[in-house]
C-alpha angles and dihedrals in degrees: 000000000000120000126195094265092053091050091052091051092051092048091050092049091049091050091050090050092050090048091053090047091051092048092052090048092051103037102023128243114341113245128187119251113267113271116255122215118252104265129198104191111007117086109205126208123224109241109016115237121241111230122226119242114287138192119217133146123228125225091261090056096254121125117263101233131189091245091063090059093054124095093032137073104240132198113209119202126181122215147116136244095244091057108129101203126348098053099049091042093051094045090050090052091048091049089058089053091047091055090055094055095039091109092064109103112263096243091065102020113130115249141206121224118197113197118192113217093191103085093164094067105016118077119190089254093052092047090053094050090048096049095041091054086070098040130351093220095058115116113226128196145155137173146181117312094255092048092049091049091051093048096046093045089055087057091048089246131129141203135179138182111246133186120243110247113253095010118110097187108108089207089062108079141128133221121237109207143161112282095203122101121231117224116213120193127222090278092055093252126141097257103164147317146247122226126202140288089069121208111195095204093054093043091051092047091051094048091048090051093048090049090052099252110150115246114260 
């Protein structure tokens, strides 16, 4: 025998069923989100964020265009060649990760992009020599101050020129900048990030997984 509570439950269930039926009719069959690999270091965003157009110059003088960042997972790190500690340490760690994924075919191999945010002192040529000293495959780029500000803002990163304490020479300065690493997917979208401390083995394993390389 039905009581009033039972009737309410049945009505609610019927309404939920009709709502699901209407959703399927309007949007098509419901499918689960694609499975993501188990990652140790990379934190992915859902959904990835499309970046606005940007203007940077590579170390060989050619423009860094969006198309060049497609087809590969890319790690973007900000820095400058006069950096005394964080930049060389991070690039050395990334070079260890790059060596571990070197066997991946070039068309899909993950990449590292080093962007200098010190346009006053860092020419494209100098940026290239600096980055390639750590790993020959590293992409290196810089740009004008407005272009760098636009690019880094799109990655939710920051940088700022700062005086060196106790030094009066205006030519002696440092650059404060974000220490995180942006992770771009194969469509050149902001798909996630890496936070320090960086562990090359875990970074390499994550990038292999994202590229589709079976775990060893």
